[in-house]
C-alpha positions as CSV (number, residue, x, y, z in Angstrom):
1,M,72.7,91.1,144.7
2,S,69.3,92.2,143.5
3,A,69.0,93.5,140.0
4,E,66.5,95.2,137.8
5,L,66.2,92.9,134.7
6,K,65.2,95.1,131.9
7,G,65.9,95.0,128.2
8,P,67.2,97.1,125.2
9,Q,64.1,99.2,125.0
10,E,64.6,100.4,128.6
11,L,68.3,100.9,127.8
12,R,67.4,103.2,124.9
13,G,64.6,105.0,126.8
14,E,66.2,105.3,130.3
15,V,69.8,105.8,129.3
16,V,70.6,106.6,125.6
17,D,67.6,108.9,125.0
18,R,68.2,110.7,128.3
19,Q,71.8,111.4,127.4
20,L,73.1,109.3,130.4
21,C,75.2,106.9,128.3
22,T,78.9,107.0,129.5
23,L,80.2,105.3,126.3
24,C,81.9,102.6,128.4
25,G,81.3,100.0,125.7
26,A,79.8,97.4,128.1
27,C,76.8,96.9,125.7
28,V,78.9,96.8,122.6
29,G,80.8,93.8,121.1
30,M,78.3,91.1,122.2
31,C,75.1,92.3,120.5
32,P,74.5,92.9,116.8
33,Y,72.1,95.8,117.5
34,L,74.4,98.1,119.4
35,V,77.6,99.7,118.0
36,A,79.9,102.5,119.0
37,H,80.3,105.2,116.4
38,R,82.4,108.4,116.8
39,G,81.6,109.1,120.4
40,R,78.2,107.6,120.8
41,V,76.4,104.2,121.1
42,V,74.1,103.7,118.2
43,P,71.1,101.2,118.2
44,L,71.0,99.7,114.7
45,D,67.6,98.1,115.1
46,D,64.9,97.3,117.6
47,C,65.3,94.3,119.9
48,S,62.3,92.8,121.6
49,L,64.1,91.0,124.5
50,S,62.5,91.8,127.8
51,Q,65.8,91.2,129.7
52,G,69.2,92.0,128.3
53,R,72.8,92.0,129.3
54,C,73.0,95.4,127.7
55,Y,70.9,97.0,130.4
56,S,72.1,94.7,133.2
57,F,75.8,95.7,132.6
58,C,75.1,99.4,132.0
59,P,76.6,101.8,134.6
60,R,73.6,104.1,134.1
61,G,71.2,101.3,134.8
62,S,70.1,100.8,138.4
63,V,73.0,101.0,140.8
64,D,73.0,100.5,144.5
65,P,76.6,101.4,145.7
66,D,76.2,99.5,149.0
67,E,75.0,96.3,147.3
68,I,77.6,96.3,144.6
69,S,80.4,96.9,147.1
70,Q,79.1,94.0,149.2
71,A,79.1,91.8,146.1
72,V,82.5,92.8,144.8
73,F,84.5,93.3,148.0
74,G,82.4,91.4,150.6
75,V,81.8,94.5,152.7
76,P,79.3,97.4,152.4
77,R,80.6,100.6,150.9
78,P,82.4,102.5,153.7
79,D,80.8,105.9,154.6
80,H,83.8,107.9,153.4
81,E,85.1,109.5,150.2
82,L,87.2,106.9,148.6
83,G,85.3,103.6,148.8
84,V,87.0,100.4,150.0
85,V,90.6,101.1,150.8
86,R,93.3,98.7,152.0
87,E,96.3,100.9,151.5
88,I,97.2,104.2,149.8
89,V,100.7,105.0,148.6
90,M,102.6,106.9,146.0
91,S,104.0,104.7,143.2
92,R,106.0,104.9,140.0
93,A,107.6,102.6,137.5
94,K,111.2,101.8,138.0
95,E,113.6,103.3,135.4
96,G,112.7,102.2,131.9
97,P,110.1,102.5,129.1
98,A,107.0,102.4,131.4
99,R,108.2,105.5,133.3
100,D,109.3,107.3,130.1
101,K,106.1,106.6,128.1
102,G,103.5,106.3,130.8
103,Q,101.3,109.0,132.2
104,Y,102.9,110.7,135.3
105,G,104.7,107.9,137.1
106,G,104.0,105.2,134.6
107,T,102.5,102.9,137.3
108,V,99.6,101.5,135.1
109,S,101.9,100.7,132.2
110,A,104.4,99.1,134.5
111,L,101.8,97.0,136.3
112,M,100.1,95.7,133.1
113,S,103.5,95.0,131.5
114,F,104.6,93.1,134.6
115,A,101.4,91.0,134.8
116,L,101.7,90.0,131.1
117,R,105.4,89.3,131.4
118,E,104.9,87.1,134.4
119,G,102.0,85.2,133.0
120,L,99.5,86.6,135.5
121,L,97.5,87.8,132.5
122,D,97.1,86.5,128.9
123,R,95.6,89.8,127.6
124,A,95.3,93.4,128.7
125,V,92.4,95.5,127.6
126,L,93.5,99.1,127.2
127,T,92.5,102.3,125.4
128,S,94.3,103.5,122.3
129,S,93.5,106.3,119.8
130,D,93.8,106.5,116.0
131,E,95.4,109.4,114.2
132,G,92.2,111.4,114.5
133,L,92.3,111.0,118.3
134,L,89.3,108.7,118.2
135,P,89.7,106.3,121.2
136,S,88.7,102.6,121.3
137,G,89.5,99.5,123.2
138,T,92.4,97.3,122.2
139,A,93.7,94.0,123.6
140,V,97.4,93.4,123.8
141,G,99.6,90.6,125.0
142,D,103.0,92.1,125.7
143,E,104.9,95.2,126.9
144,A,105.2,96.7,123.5
145,G,101.4,96.7,123.2
146,V,101.0,98.2,126.6
147,L,103.5,101.0,125.8
148,A,101.8,101.7,122.5
149,S,98.6,102.6,124.4
150,A,100.3,104.6,127.1
151,G,98.9,108.0,128.0
152,S,95.4,109.5,127.6
153,N,93.6,112.0,125.4
154,F,90.7,112.5,128.0
155,V,88.1,111.6,125.4
156,A,85.4,109.0,126.3
157,S,86.1,105.5,124.9
158,P,84.0,102.4,124.4
159,T,86.9,100.3,125.8
160,L,84.8,97.5,127.2
161,A,83.7,96.4,123.7
162,A,87.3,95.0,123.5
163,F,86.8,93.1,126.8
164,N,83.6,91.6,125.4
165,R,85.4,90.4,122.4
166,E,88.3,89.0,124.5
167,A,85.9,87.2,126.9
168,D,84.6,85.2,124.0
169,S,88.1,84.3,122.8
170,E,90.5,81.6,124.0
171,A,92.1,84.0,126.6
172,Q,91.7,82.8,130.1
173,R,93.2,85.6,132.2
174,I,92.2,89.2,131.2
175,G,93.1,92.5,132.8
176,V,91.3,95.8,132.1
177,V,92.5,99.4,132.6
178,A,89.2,101.1,133.3
179,T,87.7,104.5,134.1
180,P,85.3,104.6,137.0
181,C,82.2,104.0,134.9
182,Q,83.9,101.2,133.1
183,A,84.9,99.6,136.4
184,L,81.3,99.9,137.6
185,A,80.1,98.1,134.4
186,L,82.6,95.3,135.0
187,A,81.4,95.0,138.6
188,K,77.8,94.7,137.3
189,M,78.9,92.0,134.8
190,R,80.4,90.1,137.8
191,T,77.1,90.2,139.7
192,S,74.6,90.0,136.8
193,P,72.3,86.9,136.8
194,L,72.3,87.3,132.9
195,E,76.1,86.8,132.5
196,K,76.7,83.7,130.5
197,G,79.2,80.8,130.9
198,D,82.7,81.6,132.2
199,R,83.1,84.9,130.4
200,I,83.3,87.0,133.5
201,G,85.4,84.4,135.3
202,K,88.2,85.3,132.9
203,L,88.4,88.8,134.3
204,K,91.3,88.6,136.7
205,L,92.3,92.3,137.2
206,V,90.8,95.7,137.0
207,V,93.2,98.7,137.3
208,G,91.1,101.9,137.6
209,L,92.0,105.4,136.6
210,F,91.1,108.5,138.6
211,C,88.7,110.5,136.4
212,T,86.9,113.7,136.9
213,W,85.4,113.9,133.4
214,A,85.7,112.8,129.8
215,L,85.2,114.8,126.6
216,H,82.7,114.4,123.8
217,Y,84.8,113.3,120.8
218,E,83.2,115.1,117.8
219,D,82.8,118.4,119.4
220,F,86.2,118.4,121.0
221,V,88.0,117.3,117.8
222,D,86.2,120.1,115.8
223,F,87.6,122.6,118.3
224,L,91.1,121.0,118.4
225,Q,91.5,121.1,114.6
226,Q,91.3,124.8,114.8
227,K,94.4,124.9,117.0
228,T,96.7,122.2,115.5
229,Q,96.9,119.3,113.1
230,L,95.4,116.2,114.7
231,T,97.9,113.8,113.0
232,E,100.8,115.7,114.4
233,I,99.7,115.4,118.1
234,T,102.0,113.1,120.1
235,R,100.3,113.4,123.5
236,V,98.1,115.7,125.6
237,D,98.2,116.4,129.3
238,I,96.5,118.5,132.1
239,P,99.2,119.7,134.5
240,P,98.2,120.0,138.2
241,P,96.7,123.2,139.6
242,P,97.1,126.1,139.5
243,A,98.0,125.7,135.8
244,E,94.4,125.6,134.4
245,V,95.6,124.7,130.9
246,F,95.2,121.7,128.5
247,E,98.5,120.9,126.8
248,V,98.7,119.5,123.3
249,Y,102.2,118.3,122.3
250,T,103.6,117.7,118.8
251,D,107.2,116.8,117.9
252,S,108.1,120.5,117.7
253,S,105.7,122.4,120.0
254,C,103.3,122.5,122.9
255,V,100.0,124.4,122.5
256,Q,98.4,125.4,125.7
257,L,94.6,125.8,125.7
258,P,92.6,127.4,128.5
259,L,91.1,124.5,130.5
260,D,87.8,126.4,130.8
261,E,87.5,126.2,127.0
262,V,88.2,122.5,127.0
263,R,85.7,121.9,129.8
264,S,82.9,123.1,127.6
265,F,83.2,119.7,125.7
266,I,82.7,117.5,128.8
267,R,80.0,114.9,128.3
268,S,76.9,115.8,130.2
269,T,76.7,112.4,131.8
270,C,80.1,112.9,133.5
271,E,78.4,115.6,135.6
272,L,76.2,112.9,137.1
273,C,79.0,110.5,138.1
274,I,79.7,110.2,141.9
275,D,83.0,108.2,141.5
276,M,86.3,110.0,141.0
277,T,88.7,107.3,142.0
278,A,87.4,104.1,140.4
279,E,86.1,102.6,143.6
280,L,85.2,99.2,142.2
281,A,88.7,98.4,140.8
282,D,91.3,96.2,142.3
283,L,93.8,99.0,142.2
284,S,93.1,102.7,141.4
285,V,95.7,105.0,140.0
286,G,95.9,108.8,139.5
287,A,98.4,111.6,139.6
288,A,100.1,112.5,142.9
289,E,99.4,116.2,142.9
290,G,102.5,118.4,143.4
291,V,104.8,115.4,143.3
292,Q,106.5,115.3,139.9
293,G,106.7,111.8,138.3
294,W,104.7,109.9,140.9
295,N,101.2,108.4,141.0
296,T,98.7,108.0,143.8
297,L,97.9,104.3,144.1
298,I,94.9,102.9,146.1
299,V,94.9,99.2,146.9
300,R,91.3,97.9,147.2
301,S,91.3,94.1,146.8
302,E,93.4,91.1,147.8
303,R,94.3,90.4,144.2
304,G,95.3,94.0,143.7
305,K,97.5,93.7,146.8
306,E,99.1,90.5,145.5
307,L,99.9,92.1,142.1
308,L,101.4,95.2,143.8
309,D,103.6,93.1,146.1
310,A,104.7,91.0,143.2
311,A,105.5,94.0,141.1
312,I,107.6,95.6,143.9
313,A,109.5,92.3,144.5
314,G,110.0,92.0,140.8
315,G,111.5,95.4,140.4
316,A,108.8,96.8,138.2
317,I,107.3,99.3,140.8
318,E,108.6,101.3,143.7
319,T,106.4,103.0,146.3
320,A,106.7,105.7,148.9
321,P,104.3,107.1,151.6
322,L,101.6,109.5,150.4
323,P,101.9,112.8,152.1
324,E,99.0,113.5,154.5
325,E,98.1,116.7,152.8
326,N,97.8,114.8,149.5
327,L,95.5,112.3,151.1
328,E,93.3,115.0,152.6
329,H,93.1,116.8,149.3
330,L,92.2,113.6,147.5
331,K,89.4,112.9,150.0
332,G,88.1,116.4,149.7
333,A,88.1,116.3,145.9
334,A,86.3,112.9,145.8
335,L,83.6,114.1,148.2
336,A,83.1,117.3,146.3
337,K,82.6,115.3,143.1
338,K,80.0,113.2,144.8
339,K,78.1,116.2,146.2
340,R,78.3,118.1,142.9
341,A,77.0,115.1,140.9
342,L,74.1,114.4,143.3
343,R,73.0,118.1,143.0
344,N,73.2,117.8,139.2
345,I,71.2,114.5,139.3
346,V,68.4,116.2,141.4
347,D,68.4,119.2,139.0
348,K,68.0,116.8,136.0
349,S,65.3,114.7,137.6
350,G,63.5,117.5,139.4
351,S,63.3,115.7,142.7
352,S,65.6,114.6,145.5
353,E,63.5,111.4,145.6
354,D,64.5,110.5,142.0
355,L,68.2,110.0,141.6
356,L,67.9,108.6,138.1
357,Y,70.2,105.5,138.1
358,L,71.4,105.7,141.8
359,K,69.8,103.9,144.7
360,L,71.1,105.6,147.8
361,S,70.0,105.1,151.4
362,P,68.2,108.1,152.9
363,E,71.2,108.7,155.2
364,A,73.7,108.8,152.3
365,R,71.3,111.0,150.2
366,E,71.0,113.5,153.1
367,R,74.7,113.6,153.8
368,L,75.6,114.2,150.1
369,L,72.9,116.8,149.6
370,A,73.7,118.7,152.8
């Protein structure tokens, strides 16, 4: 795969200074000059390298969706809404802690717990939050660790910094639960000519999460503190439409916030993202809209299929057909995000010929801007 080999100065000028950074964490944890701090990547000093892994791995560096799909899956990106798809089903954890503590159907928690329990993975890189709701990456080795990180607070997290640390450890089989931008960064690591040694060879599994947007930490927390005590929050959730609320749970209550108010804290870079369903993951998981307690699960790779089959045979996961209306709605939502993001990119750049980080064919550009 061709790649633009640039360095940290271009990362700062083309990504950080232009507010394109997704806070994925891919550039953190392997370089002494870049750290994540309270919802942003902070350069601590200048670096004179002309080529750097920091830029090469960045999901807001140059991205050609067709080339990267070819490199990861062996086929060009299909001309439809969801990327490479082998199978789409509904799924949920079998009865037990993963279903009780996991988001929606608990599929992700059940899959990662199963993979660790069966020795398919040594370590799982997940996202967890402190008492102030500040998320970060964490690496766990058992089901208890997985369950401790279950759920989401919808705040952007530099999770891949934890992968970088684990890749330099003695662990040999690492799995990552990733948002779409994080899955893209991991795909760029796999294909980068600057990746060193056997680090990326340790990456055995990427489970992607459906994601429409993530929130800016400091602004959102300032808002949330006016509604409730941060340390009392046990979980947050966004129920399916037509609810249009953001639910904040404590041990004794549930505060419902208008979703439009919460959307005002969306990171601007999320408005430029064309991927809703983590198209570069081995398995992608989201809510099954209108079906209580179930996930939508997309199988994309052979190793994703192998894990799902093993988890079903092992009694960790159960599946059911996805209703046709759910599939059509998912395709429509994914395509709408692509079109909306491309219009936002053109508005930001000022030209349909300048798509910032994206390298699209003329045909794809014309279709999405139509």
